[in-house]
C-alpha positions in Angstrom: 0.0 0.0 0.0 1.4 3.4 -0.9 1.5 6.2 1.7 -1.7 8.3 1.8 -1.9 11.7 3.4 -5.4 13.2 3.9 -6.5 16.3 5.8 -9.7 17.2 7.5 -11.3 20.7 7.6 -8.9 21.9 10.2 -5.8 20.7 8.4 -5.2 17.8 10.8 -3.2 15.1 9.0 -4.7 11.6 8.6 -2.0 9.1 7.4 -2.5 5.6 6.0 0.3 3.2 5.0 0.9 -0.5 4.5 3.0 -1.1 7.7 4.0 0.5 10.9 7.4 1.4 9.5 5.9 3.0 6.4 3.5 4.9 8.6 6.4 6.2 10.7 8.1 7.5 7.6 4.8 9.2 6.6 4.5 10.8 10.0 8.1 12.1 9.7 7.3 13.6 6.3 4.1 15.3 7.3 5.5 16.6 10.5 8.5 18.1 8.6 5.9 19.6 6.1 3.8 21.1 8.9 6.4 21.9 11.5 9.8 22.3 9.7 11.0 25.3 11.7 9.8 23.7 15.0 11.7 20.5 14.2 14.9 22.3 13.5 14.7 24.4 16.6 14.2 21.3 18.7 17.0 19.4 17.0 19.4 22.3 17.7 18.2 22.7 21.3 18.8 19.0 21.9 22.3 19.3 20.4 23.1 22.6 22.2 23.6 24.5 19.0 20.6 26.9 19.0 22.6 30.0 19.9 24.3 29.7 16.5 21.1 31.2 15.0 19.0 32.4 18.0 21.8 34.5 19.5 23.2 35.0 23.0 19.8 34.5 24.7 20.0 30.8 23.8 23.6 30.4 25.1 22.6 29.4 28.7 20.3 26.6 27.4 23.0 25.4 24.9 25.5 25.3 27.7 23.2 23.2 29.9 22.4 20.8 27.0 26.2 20.3 26.3 27.2 20.0 29.9 24.3 17.6 30.7 25.3 15.5 27.7 21.8 15.5 26.2 22.9 14.6 22.6 25.3 12.0 23.9 22.7 10.4 26.1 20.2 10.3 23.2 22.9 8.6 21.1 23.6 6.0 23.8 19.9 5.3 24.4 19.4 4.8 20.7 22.4 2.4 20.5 20.9 0.4 23.4 17.5 0.4 21.8 19.0 -1.1 18.6 20.2 -4.0 20.7 17.3 -4.4 23.1 14.4 -3.6 20.7 15.5 -3.5 17.1 11.9 -3.3 15.8 11.4 0.0 17.6 14.8 1.3 16.6 14.0 0.6 12.9 10.6 2.3 13.4 12.3 5.4 14.8 14.8 5.3 11.8 11.9 5.3 9.4 10.4 8.4 11.1 13.8 10.1 10.7 14.0 9.1 7.1 10.6 10.8 6.5 11.8 14.0 8.2 15.0 14.0 6.1 13.0 13.5 2.9 10.8 16.5 3.5 13.0 19.0 5.3 15.1 20.2 2.3 12.0 21.5 0.6 10.6 23.2 3.8 9.1 26.6 3.1 8.8 28.0 6.6 9.7 31.7 6.5 11.7 31.6 9.8 14.6 29.9 8.0 15.2 33.0 6.0 14.8 35.3 8.9 17.3 33.3 11.0 19.7 32.7 8.1 19.4 28.9 8.7 19.2 26.0 6.3 17.4 22.8 7.4 19.9 20.3 8.6 19.9 16.5 8.7 18.4 14.4 11.4 20.3 11.4 12.9 18.5 8.2 14.0 18.8 9.3 17.7 17.5 12.9 17.1 13.9 12.0 18.2 15.3 10.7 21.5 17.3 13.9 21.9 14.1 16.0 21.2 12.3 14.0 23.8 15.1 14.4 26.3 15.5 18.1 25.7 11.8 18.7 26.1 11.7 16.9 29.4 15.0 17.4 31.1 13.6 20.2 33.2 10.2 18.6 33.6 10.9 17.1 37.0 12.1 20.5 38.2 15.5 19.5 39.6 16.4 23.2 39.9 13.9 23.4 42.7 16.5 21.6 44.8 18.7 24.7 44.4 15.8 26.8 45.7 15.2 24.6 48.7 18.9 24.6 49.4 18.9 28.4 49.5 15.7 28.6 51.5 16.9 26.2 54.1 20.3 27.8 54.3 18.8 31.3 55.0 15.4 30.5 56.6 15.8 27.1 58.2 14.2 23.7 57.4 10.6 24.9 57.9 11.0 26.9 54.6 10.6 23.7 52.7 6.9 23.4 53.7 6.2 27.1 53.6 7.3 27.4 50.0 6.0 24.1 48.8 4.0 24.5 45.6 4.4 23.7 42.0 7.2 26.1 41.2 8.0 28.2 38.1 8.5 26.2 35.0 6.8 23.0 36.3 4.4 21.6 33.8 1.2 20.0 34.9 -2.2 18.8 33.7 -5.8 18.1 34.4 -7.1 14.7 33.7 -10.2 12.9 34.7 -11.8 9.5 34.0 -15.5 8.9 34.2 -16.5 5.2 34.3 -19.4 4.0 32.2 -21.7 3.9 35.2 -21.5 7.7 35.3 -21.9 8.5 31.6 -25.0 8.8 29.4 -23.7 6.1 27.0 -22.7 3.5 29.6 -19.1 3.7 28.3 -16.2 5.6 29.9 -15.1 9.1 29.0 -11.5 10.5 29.4 -10.9 14.2 29.4 -8.4 16.8 30.4 -5.8 19.3 29.3 -2.0 19.2 29.6 -0.6 22.5 31.0 2.7 23.4 29.5 4.3 26.5 28.0 2.1 27.5 25.1 4.4 27.6 22.1 4.0 28.7 18.5 4.0 26.2 16.8 2.3 24.2 19.5 3.9 21.4 21.5 1.2 18.9 20.5 0.3 17.8 17.0 -3.2 16.4 16.3 -2.8 13.4 14.1 -4.5 10.2 12.8 -2.3 7.1 12.1 -3.7 4.1 10.2 -2.0 0.9 9.0 -3.0 -2.8 9.1 -1.7 -3.1 12.7 -3.5 -0.1 14.3 -5.8 2.9 13.8 -5.0 5.6 16.4 -5.9 9.3 16.8 -4.1 11.4 19.3 -1.7 14.2 20.2 1.9 13.6 19.1 5.0 15.4 20.2 6.5 16.9 17.0 9.8 15.3 16.4 8.9 12.0 18.0 7.1 9.1 16.2 3.8 7.6 17.4 1.4 9.0 20.0 2.8 8.9 23.5 0.7 10.9 25.8 -2.9 11.1 24.6 -4.4 8.5 22.2 -7.5 6.6 21.2 -7.4 3.4 19.2 -11.1 2.9 18.9 -11.3 0.3 21.6 -9.0 1.8 24.3 -7.9 5.3 25.1 -5.3 6.7 27.4 -4.1 10.0 28.8 -1.4 11.3 31.2 -0.8 13.9 33.8 2.6 14.9 35.4 3.0 12.8 38.5 5.3 15.4 40.1 7.7 12.6 41.0 11.3 13.4 42.0 13.7 11.3 39.9 16.7 13.5 39.3 19.5 14.2 41.8 22.0 17.0 42.2 25.4 16.3 43.9 27.8 18.8 45.3 31.1 17.8 43.9 34.6 18.6 45.0 36.8 18.7 41.9 40.5 19.2 41.5 42.8 19.5 38.4 45.7 17.2 37.9 48.2 16.9 35.1 46.0 14.3 33.5 42.7 16.1 33.8 40.1 16.4 36.5 39.4 14.3 39.6 36.3 14.2 41.9 36.3 13.2 45.6 34.2 10.1 45.9 32.1 8.7 48.8 34.9 6.2 49.7 37.3 9.1 50.4 39.4 8.7 47.3 39.9 10.9 44.3 38.4 9.4 41.1 39.1 10.3 37.5 36.4 12.3 35.8 35.9 12.5 32.1 36.7 15.9 30.6 36.7 17.6 27.2 35.9 21.1 25.8 33.3 22.1 23.3 32.8 25.3 21.4 29.4 26.9 21.2 28.8 29.2 18.3 26.8 32.3 19.1 25.2 34.4 16.4 26.7 37.9 16.3 29.1 37.1 19.2 32.5 35.4 19.8 32.2 31.6 20.1 32.2 30.4 23.7 34.3 27.4 24.8 32.8 25.3 27.6 34.3 22.6 29.7 32.3 19.3 29.9 33.0 17.2 32.9 31.4 14.0 34.1 31.9 12.3 37.4 30.7 8.9 38.6 27.5 10.6 39.7 26.8 12.3 36.4 27.6 15.4 34.2 28.7 18.6 36.0 26.1 21.2 35.0 27.1 24.0 37.3 30.5 25.2 38.2 33.7 23.3 38.0 37.1 22.9 39.8 37.4 26.7 40.2 33.7 27.1 41.1 31.2 29.4 39.3 32.2 32.2 37.1 33.0 35.1 39.4 34.3 32.8 42.1 31.2 31.1 43.5 32.0 28.7 46.3 30.1 26.0 48.0 29.0 26.9 51.6 28.3 23.9 53.7 24.6 24.0 54.7 23.4 23.9 58.3 21.6 20.6 57.7 21.9 17.8 55.2 18.2 17.5 55.0 15.1 19.1 56.5 15.1 17.0 59.6 18.6 16.7 61.0 22.1 17.9 61.2 24.7 17.2 58.5 26.9 14.3 59.0 30.6 15.0 59.4 32.8 12.7 57.3 35.4 10.8 59.2 36.5 7.9 57.0 40.0 7.5 55.7 43.0 9.8 55.4 41.6 11.6 52.4 39.1 13.1 54.8 41.7 15.7 55.7 40.7 17.3 52.5 37.0 17.3 53.3 35.3 20.3 51.7 35.0 23.5 53.8 33.0 26.7 53.4 35.5 27.8 50.8 35.1 24.8 48.4 34.5 25.9 44.8 31.0 25.1 43.7 30.3 22.3 41.3 27.0 20.4 40.9 26.5 17.2 38.9 23.2 15.9 37.7 22.2 12.3 37.9 19.1 11.5 35.7 17.7 8.0 34.8 18.4 7.8 31.0 22.0 8.7 31.6 22.3 5.8 34.0 20.1 3.2 32.2 20.5 4.2 28.5 16.7 3.9 28.2 14.3 6.7 27.4 11.2 4.3 27.3 10.7 4.4 23.6 9.9 0.7 23.7 6.5 1.7 25.0 5.5 3.7 21.9 4.7 0.9 19.5 2.8 -1.2 22.1 0.7 1.8 22.8 -0.3 2.2 19.2 -1.2 -1.6 19.1 -3.2 -1.5 22.3 -6.7 -2.9 22.2 -7.5 -3.1 26.0 -6.4 -1.4 29.2 -4.3 -4.4 29.9 -2.3 -3.6 26.8 -1.9 0.0 27.8 -0.8 -1.2 31.2 1.9 -3.5 29.8 3.1 -0.7 27.5 3.5 1.7 30.4 5.6 -0.9 32.2 8.2 0.1 29.7 7.9 3.8 30.3 10.9 5.7 31.6 10.4 9.5 31.8 8.9 11.8 32.5 7.1 10.1 35.3 3.3 10.3 34.7 0.0 9.3 36.1 -1.8 7.3 33.4 -5.5 6.9 33.0 -7.1 4.6 30.5 -10.4 3.0 29.6 -11.6 0.5 27.0 -14.9 -0.5 25.4 -15.3 -3.6 27.5 -15.3 -1.6 30.8 -11.6 -1.9 31.6 -10.2 1.0 33.6 -6.6 1.9 34.5 -5.2 4.5 36.9 -1.5 4.1 37.7 1.9 5.8 37.8 4.4 5.0 35.1 8.2 5.8 34.9 11.4 5.3 36.8 12.1 6.8 40.2 15.3 5.8 41.9 15.4 4.5 45.5 17.8 6.7 47.5 18.1 8.7 50.7 15.4 11.3 51.6 18.1 14.0 51.6 18.7 13.4 47.8 15.1 14.4 47.1 15.2 17.7 49.0 18.4 19.4 47.9 21.9 18.8 46.5 23.8 16.2 48.5 27.6 15.9 49.0 29.1 13.5 46.5 32.0 12.8 48.9 29.7 11.3 51.6 28.4 7.7 51.6 24.7 7.0 51.6 23.6 9.0 48.6 23.8 6.4 45.9 20.9 4.9 43.9 19.7 1.5 45.1 17.3 0.3 42.4 13.9 1.6 41.4 10.6 2.2 43.2 7.6 0.1 42.2 5.1 2.2 40.5 1.9 2.9 42.4 -1.7 2.3 41.4 -5.1 3.7 42.4 -8.8 3.1 41.8 -11.9 5.2 41.2 -14.2 6.7 43.8 -17.9 6.9 42.9 -17.0 6.1 39.3 -14.5 8.9 38.8 -10.7 9.4 39.0 -9.2 12.9 38.9 -5.6 13.8 38.7 -4.3 17.4 38.6 -0.8 17.0 39.9 -2.0 16.9 43.5 -0.8 14.4 46.1 -2.4 11.1 44.8 -1.0 7.8 43.8 2.4 9.4 43.2 2.7 10.9 46.7 5.4 8.5 47.9 7.5 9.4 44.9 7.6 13.2 45.1 8.3 16.1 47.3 6.3 19.0 46.1 2.9 18.7 44.4 0.3 21.1 43.1 -2.2 22.5 45.5 -5.4 20.3 45.5 -7.7 23.1 44.3 -8.0 22.0 40.6 -8.5 18.3 41.6 -11.0 19.2 44.2 -12.9 21.5 41.9 -13.1 18.9 39.1 -14.3 16.3 41.6 -16.9 18.7 42.9 -18.2 19.5 39.4 -18.4 15.8 38.4 -20.5 15.2 41.5 -23.1 17.7 40.4 -24.5 15.4 37.7 -25.1 11.7 37.9 -24.5 11.1 34.2 -22.0 12.9 31.9 -21.5 12.9 28.2 -18.4 13.8 26.1 -20.1 17.0 25.0 -20.5 18.1 28.6 -16.7 18.1 29.3 -15.9 21.7 28.2 -17.9 22.9 31.2 -15.2 21.5 33.3 -12.3 22.5 31.0 -13.3 26.1 31.2 -14.2 26.4 34.9 -12.6 29.6 36.5 -13.4 29.3 40.2 -10.3 30.2 42.2 -10.4 28.4 45.6 -6.8 29.5 46.4 -8.1 33.0 46.9 -9.4 32.2 50.4 -6.4 33.0 52.6 -6.0 36.5 51.0 -9.8 37.1 51.2 -9.7 36.2 54.9 -7.0 38.8 55.5 -8.9 41.4 53.4 -12.0 40.7 55.4 -10.2 41.2 58.7 -9.0 44.7 57.7 -10.4 47.6 59.7 -12.1 50.1 57.5 -11.0 52.9 59.8 -7.4 52.3 58.8 -8.2 52.3 55.1 -8.6 55.2 52.7 -12.1 55.7 51.2 -10.8 54.3 47.9 -9.3 51.3 49.6 -12.6 50.6 51.4 -14.4 50.4 48.1 -11.8 48.0 46.7 -12.1 45.9 49.9 -15.9 45.7 49.7 -15.8 45.0 45.9 -13.4 42.1 46.3 -15.3 40.6 49.3 -18.5 40.5 47.1 -16.6 38.9 44.2 -17.8 35.4 43.0 -14.2 34.1 42.9 -14.3 33.5 39.2 -11.3 34.6 37.1 -13.3 35.4 34.0 -11.7 37.7 31.4 -14.6 40.2 31.7 -14.5 40.5 35.5 -13.4 43.8 37.0 -13.6 42.3 40.4 -11.1 39.6 39.4 -8.8 42.3 38.1 -9.0 44.1 41.5 -8.3 40.9 43.4 -5.3 40.1 41.1 -4.0 43.7 41.6 -4.1 43.3 45.4 -2.6 39.8 45.2 0.3 41.1 43.1 0.9 44.0 45.5 1.0 41.5 48.5 3.6 39.4 46.6 5.8 42.4 45.8 5.6 43.6 49.4 6.5 40.2 50.8 9.4 39.8 48.4 10.7 43.2 49.5 10.5 42.4 53.2 13.9 42.2 55.0 13.0 38.7 56.2 13.5 37.4 52.6 16.4 39.7 51.6 18.9 36.9 51.5 16.8 35.1 48.9 16.4 38.1 46.7 19.7 37.7 44.9 20.4 34.0 44.1 23.9 32.6 43.6 25.3 33.1 40.1 23.8 30.0 38.7 23.3 29.7 34.9 20.4 31.8 33.6 18.4 28.8 32.4 18.0 27.7 36.1 17.2 31.1 37.5 13.4 30.9 37.1 13.3 28.4 39.9 15.3 30.7 42.1 13.4 33.9 41.6 11.9 35.1 44.9 8.8 36.8 43.4 7.4 33.7 41.6 8.3 31.5 44.6 6.3 33.8 46.9 3.5 34.1 44.4 3.0 30.3 44.0 3.4 29.7 47.8 1.2 32.6 48.8 -1.5 30.4 50.5 1.1 28.8 52.8 2.8 32.1 53.6 -0.5 33.8 54.5 -1.8 30.9 56.6 1.4 30.1 58.5 1.3 30.5 62.2 4.3 32.8 62.1 6.2 34.2 59.1 9.7 35.2 60.1 8.3 38.3 61.9 6.4 39.6 58.9 3.3 41.6 59.8 0.9 40.1 57.2 -2.1 42.1 58.3 -0.1 45.3 57.6 1.2 43.9 54.4 -2.3 43.2 53.1 -3.6 46.6 54.2 -0.7 48.3 52.4 -1.4 46.2 49.3 -5.0 47.2 49.2 -3.9 50.8 49.4 -1.4 50.2 46.5 -4.3 48.9 44.4 -6.4 51.9 45.4 -3.6 54.3 44.3 -3.2 52.5 41.0 -6.4 50.6 40.3 -6.5 48.2 37.3 -7.9 49.8 34.2 -10.6 47.5 33.1 -11.2 43.8 33.5 -9.0 40.8 34.2 -8.6 40.0 30.5 -7.2 43.4 29.8 -3.9 42.4 31.4 -4.3 38.6 31.5 -3.3 37.8 28.0 -1.7 34.9 26.1 2.0 35.3 25.5 3.2 32.1 23.6 6.9 31.3 23.4 8.5 31.6 20.0 12.1 30.9 19.1 12.0 34.1 16.9 10.0 37.0 18.4 7.0 38.1 16.3 6.6 41.8 15.8 2.8 41.6 15.3 0.8 39.6 17.7 -2.6 40.7 19.0 -2.5 39.0 22.4 -5.9 37.7 23.2 -7.6 38.1 26.6 -7.7 35.0 28.8 -10.0 33.8 31.5 -8.6 31.5 34.3 -5.6 31.6 36.6 -2.9 29.3 38.0 -5.1 27.4 40.4 -8.3 27.4 38.3 -9.3 24.3 36.3 -8.8 26.7 33.4 -5.1 26.9 34.3 -3.7 29.9 32.5 -0.7 30.8 34.6 0.6 34.3 35.1 3.2 35.2 37.8 1.5 37.4 40.4 3.8 40.3 41.4 5.6 40.0 38.1 3.2 39.9 35.2 -0.4 39.1 34.3 0.7 37.7 30.9 0.3 34.0 30.7 2.9 31.9 29.0 1.6 28.6 30.4 -1.8 27.1 29.9 -3.7 24.2 28.2 -1.4 23.1 25.4 -4.3 21.0 24.1 -7.8 19.8 25.3 -9.2 16.4 24.6 -12.3 14.3 25.3 -12.0 10.6 24.5 -15.4 8.9 24.2 -15.2 5.1 24.5 -18.8 4.7 23.2 -18.1 6.1 19.7 -14.6 7.4 18.9 -16.3 9.8 16.4 -17.9 11.6 19.3 -14.5 12.4 20.7 -13.3 16.1 20.7 -10.1 18.0 20.8 -8.4 21.4 20.2 -5.0 23.0 20.4 -4.2 26.7 21.2 -3.3 27.8 17.7 -3.7 25.3 14.8 -2.4 22.2 13.1 0.1 24.0 10.9 3.3 25.6 12.2 3.8 27.7 9.1 2.8 31.4 9.4 0.4 32.4 6.7 -1.1 28.9 6.5 -4.9 28.9 6.9 -4.5 26.4 9.7 -1.8 28.2 11.6 -4.1 29.8 14.1 -7.6 28.7 13.0 -8.3 26.8 16.3 -7.4 29.8 18.5 -10.9 31.3 18.6 -12.3 27.9 19.6 -9.6 27.4 22.3 -10.3 30.8 23.8 -14.1 30.0 24.0 -13.7 26.5 25.2 -15.1 24.9 22.0 -13.6 21.7 20.7 -13.1 20.3 17.2 -14.8 17.0 16.4 -12.5 14.1 15.8 -12.9 13.0 12.2 -12.1 9.4 11.1 -14.5 8.9 8.1 -12.5 9.2 4.9 -15.5 10.7 3.1 -14.8 13.9 5.1 -11.1 14.1 4.3 -9.3 15.6 1.4 -6.3 13.8 -0.1 -3.0 15.7 -0.2 -0.5 15.2 -2.9 
């Protein structure tokens, strides 16, 4: 059978071929046709070569990619895949063949703007794209934040600042069993929350060959449908489990005539690998970086001389949040035990670098799945990121489990960087993945503490999960068409602590303008709708509280983080940390001497002095990430907020613009796949000027969904 490419009315590709391998080649071709610029940006990011055409702003990422050995890890994982699972390796090769066939004829205008010609993909490039997309997914930089917070505020700071931090990606996902639906068959629905990018991070696609027939959301640059798919008889979806599976080690390094050595946990100096690489930077002098890898992993921060500018490693007051640091006493080499003047170096240990396995062996079995048991077996092969999986089939089978690899190690490893020269911080195998059931016919995951609780440290507040659960309880029977009511819910439960403080204010101590703001906010319905002026007032007061707390002397030591690489600084920025932990900070019994009542009073006066001009949507607007900035973009108004089910995340105290939000929405109907629905923020095409570049944006903004089309009579064949 020849490869056939069809399109529906929204430009979504429907591919048909005679074998899984031919279909992978077709998927590579159509992805290169629709997303050529996106593919090349992701390839360069995985290789650490994006600064060569994006400029100095991409240098910090490229340096991290080089020092973390992303491309080398992808190459090793593919080599291991060829030995362990040659069928999947050949399938990945076929996808790359399709990309390479189509890329040279790419017409994306960004290539000319950047002065870049499409390059050639290697067989391991899809693995590199996957790794580059997810290396920061588990939020290992949060350990740097905890380290600083504990160092300056004490161990209680871990709990006070616990929240899903800046950059963390999450999702809503819910499973409604057949007993609770109008058809008697299960429905899966949800929306992954990620940085909204242009082109989008998910690609709607339909893949058909004699072995399988699957619709779903693919990751451009990666074959198959990993996260969200429907085969007709079984459907699956994922949310971020918020597990902790990456470790940072404080290393002591020294130079020798032969290279670099690292002090190991046995008290001896051990040879580290070392070489240099040159990073090209558009318009700037090339930068030479040193790449060092110890027995723990690649050194991603600092080196034998510490950070640029002389950064040193100060020994923390405690090794974890519960007890004092141990004092090494083993062997004569302990005379050289690090002191407060030790130059700073941090190595990163992450599972694929250790196991040479990115979990790609799960991808073909997912496409071939017919029942939840098949999906379950496929996710046994999953590696990272660690996800909560929900699945249902047409025979009533249901699945709710965690999938991925989480190492067994000391609790201290999970909280903050640990000393590489001390014993007890090694990995000792892998945790068993946990499972859960349904309650009253539903299961809800929104990155809260759930089945993955034993595997993580920080989770999202429970508000989204609680709200989805409450909404699902309002009706006995739900249909696929009902689900946008949940997708678009804007109730903000996390407002309560600030509202309590506002309610407690004495009108006599407020200006007349502040009294009006106080009364207006207290009568607000707690919905963050774009048209709400009350929501805008609440957001203005909230931002003022965040800014005032961040400026308080109690947090002064955290205002200027150490000179870590720029790519890690979003996790160390005090304003977002306070913004996302505001509930805990306002409810704590005591907050380092901060007068919170006075802080809230002053914040209300701040809002009275400079009230917002208009409604919430006048400032809460979509700001998608683009590799090349776009001069003309009419940013649309958004409803929702960080802790709403409609999770459109701004950073209170910093900006109302939202760079994160639903990167797609889906509803998988197990009664009739044709009744399933989906939408992406922009469109199926990544090419500016295409009629399908942004044609789904109005629907996404309204909460409308596009019907899933599988009938060939409603498709148009493409040459």
